[in-house]
C-alpha positions in Angstrom: 63.7 -29.3 15.3 63.5 -29.2 19.1 63.1 -25.9 20.8 62.3 -27.1 24.3 63.4 -25.2 27.4 64.0 -28.3 29.6 67.3 -30.2 29.3 67.8 -32.3 26.3 67.6 -36.0 27.0 71.0 -37.7 26.6 71.6 -40.9 24.8 72.3 -44.0 26.9 72.9 -46.4 24.0 73.4 -45.9 20.2 73.1 -49.0 18.0 74.0 -49.0 14.3 72.0 -51.7 12.4 73.9 -51.8 9.1 72.0 -54.7 7.6 68.7 -53.1 8.5 69.9 -49.7 7.3 68.8 -48.1 10.6 70.1 -46.4 13.7 68.6 -47.0 17.2 69.1 -44.6 20.1 67.9 -45.0 23.7 67.7 -41.8 25.7 67.9 -41.2 29.5 64.2 -40.2 29.7 63.2 -43.7 28.7 62.5 -42.8 25.0 63.8 -45.1 22.3 63.8 -44.2 18.7 64.6 -46.1 15.5 65.8 -44.0 12.5 65.8 -45.5 9.0 68.9 -44.5 7.1 66.8 -42.9 4.4 65.1 -40.6 6.9 68.4 -39.5 8.5 69.9 -38.9 5.0 67.0 -36.8 3.6 66.7 -34.8 6.9 70.4 -34.3 7.3 71.1 -31.1 9.3 73.8 -30.2 6.7 73.6 -26.9 4.8 73.5 -29.0 1.7 70.1 -30.3 2.7 68.7 -27.6 5.1 69.9 -24.7 2.8 71.5 -21.5 3.9 68.4 -19.8 5.2 64.7 -20.1 6.0 62.7 -21.7 3.3 65.8 -23.0 1.5 65.5 -26.7 2.4 66.3 -29.1 -0.4 64.1 -32.1 -1.0 66.6 -35.0 -1.4 65.2 -37.6 -3.8 66.4 -41.1 -4.7 67.6 -42.3 -1.4 65.3 -45.3 -0.7 68.3 -47.7 -0.5 70.8 -45.5 1.2 72.8 -47.2 4.0 75.0 -46.0 6.9 78.7 -46.7 6.6 79.7 -45.5 10.1 79.2 -43.1 13.0 81.6 -40.6 14.5 81.1 -39.1 17.9 81.4 -35.3 17.9 82.3 -34.3 21.4 79.6 -35.2 23.9 76.8 -33.5 21.9 76.5 -35.0 18.4 77.1 -37.7 15.8 78.5 -37.4 12.3 76.8 -40.1 10.1 78.6 -41.4 7.0 76.2 -42.6 4.4 77.0 -45.0 1.5 76.1 -42.2 -1.0 79.2 -40.4 0.5 77.2 -37.7 2.3 78.9 -37.0 5.6 78.6 -33.3 6.3 75.7 -33.3 8.7 76.3 -33.0 12.4 73.4 -34.6 14.2 73.1 -33.1 17.7 71.4 -35.2 20.4 68.7 -32.5 20.5 68.1 -32.8 16.7 68.0 -36.6 16.9 65.6 -36.6 19.8 63.3 -34.2 18.0 63.5 -36.2 14.8 62.7 -39.4 16.7 59.8 -37.8 18.5 58.3 -36.2 15.4 59.3 -38.9 13.0 55.9 -39.7 11.5 55.1 -36.0 10.8 58.6 -35.4 9.4 58.4 -38.4 7.1 54.9 -37.4 5.8 56.1 -33.9 5.0 59.0 -35.4 3.1 56.7 -37.7 1.1 54.4 -34.7 0.4 57.4 -32.6 -0.8 58.5 -35.4 -3.1 55.0 -35.7 -4.6 54.5 -32.0 -5.0 57.9 -31.7 -6.9 57.4 -34.8 -9.0 60.3 -36.6 -7.3 60.7 -40.2 -6.1 62.4 -42.1 -3.3 63.8 -44.4 -5.9 67.2 -43.6 -7.5 
């Protein structure tokens, strides 16, 4: 998602907003991003979602109401997010999260377009 040559901004604060079903991250370059749980779930970097090769991404439907159960730090480079649909296999690197936050609107629109083209819905 982020193929920049400069150093990846590092998080300065991570806030889980369980009731709001969102994650907020502030980065050391001054950027702040809010990630709805649904976006994080349907864009999980796991092989289950991203597939096992180019053009193998799975469109995950029915996650409009998904929430986040918890976060686990993976070294100094990533988070594991546990969702209430029991998905927990994605490792979200800071680079991936920064790129997802920066490109959020485009990523979200591509997801909505994929749902529509496949006759799928955000609703369970």
